[in-house]
Structures are given as C-alpha cells and as structure tokens.
C-alpha positions as CSV (number, residue, x, y, z in Angstrom):
1,M,-13.6,58.8,20.5
2,K,-12.6,60.8,17.2
3,A,-8.9,60.3,18.2
4,T,-10.2,56.8,18.4
5,A,-11.2,56.8,14.6
6,I,-8.0,59.2,13.3
7,R,-5.6,56.9,14.0
8,L,-7.9,53.6,12.8
9,A,-8.2,55.3,9.9
10,M,-4.5,56.2,9.5
11,G,-3.3,52.2,10.1
12,L,-5.9,51.4,7.6
13,L,-3.8,54.0,5.0
14,A,-0.8,53.1,5.8
15,G,-1.5,48.9,6.3
16,G,-2.5,49.1,2.7
17,A,-0.2,51.7,0.9
18,L,2.7,50.1,2.9
19,G,0.9,46.6,1.4
20,Y,0.7,48.1,-2.3
21,G,4.4,48.8,-1.9
22,W,5.4,45.7,-1.1
23,H,3.4,44.3,-4.3
24,R,5.1,46.7,-6.5
25,L,8.3,46.1,-5.1
26,V,8.5,42.5,-4.6
27,G,5.3,41.1,-6.8
28,C,4.8,37.9,-7.5
29,S,4.6,37.2,-11.5
30,T,3.5,33.0,-11.2
31,G,0.2,34.1,-8.9
32,S,0.7,31.6,-6.2
33,C,2.0,34.1,-3.6
34,P,-0.7,35.1,-1.1
35,L,0.1,38.1,0.1
36,T,1.3,40.1,-3.0
37,A,-0.6,38.4,-6.1
38,T,-2.4,40.7,-6.9
39,P,-2.7,44.9,-5.6
40,L,-6.1,44.1,-4.5
41,R,-4.4,42.1,-2.1
42,G,-1.8,43.6,-1.1
43,I,-3.6,46.7,-0.6
44,S,-6.2,44.0,2.0
45,Y,-3.8,42.6,4.0
46,G,-1.4,45.4,4.6
47,A,-4.7,46.6,5.4
48,F,-5.8,44.5,8.0
49,I,-2.2,45.0,9.7
50,G,-2.6,48.1,10.1
51,L,-6.1,47.9,11.7
52,I,-4.7,45.2,13.5
53,W,-1.4,47.6,15.1
54,A,-3.4,50.5,15.1
55,L,-6.1,48.5,17.4
56,G,-3.3,47.1,19.5
57,R,-1.8,50.8,20.4
C-alpha cells in the first residue's frame, strides 16, 4: 500500500514538473494553447499524465 502511494505521488510530482517545464520552454503568448497557456494548466495536465502513467505500471 505504501509503495503504491509513493509511486502515485512520484508520478504526480514528475508529471507536474514536466508540465511546468513544458510551459516554460514552449509557452504560449496567445493563450490559445490548451496545454501551455498558463503554468497551472501545464502543471495540471502534466500531473494528470504522470498519474495515468503511474497507474499503468
């Protein structure tokens, strides 16, 4: 149980960090990019992708 919680937390953290990094590197000046329009969106989408990845392992 503890290992699963750690794996999920690591997936969320890694995904959120990658989402934020993607926002910082690619960004979006027009606001029409759904994944990178704001830092919070980048973190949210990244964390969701990380969670899905962690659940699939």
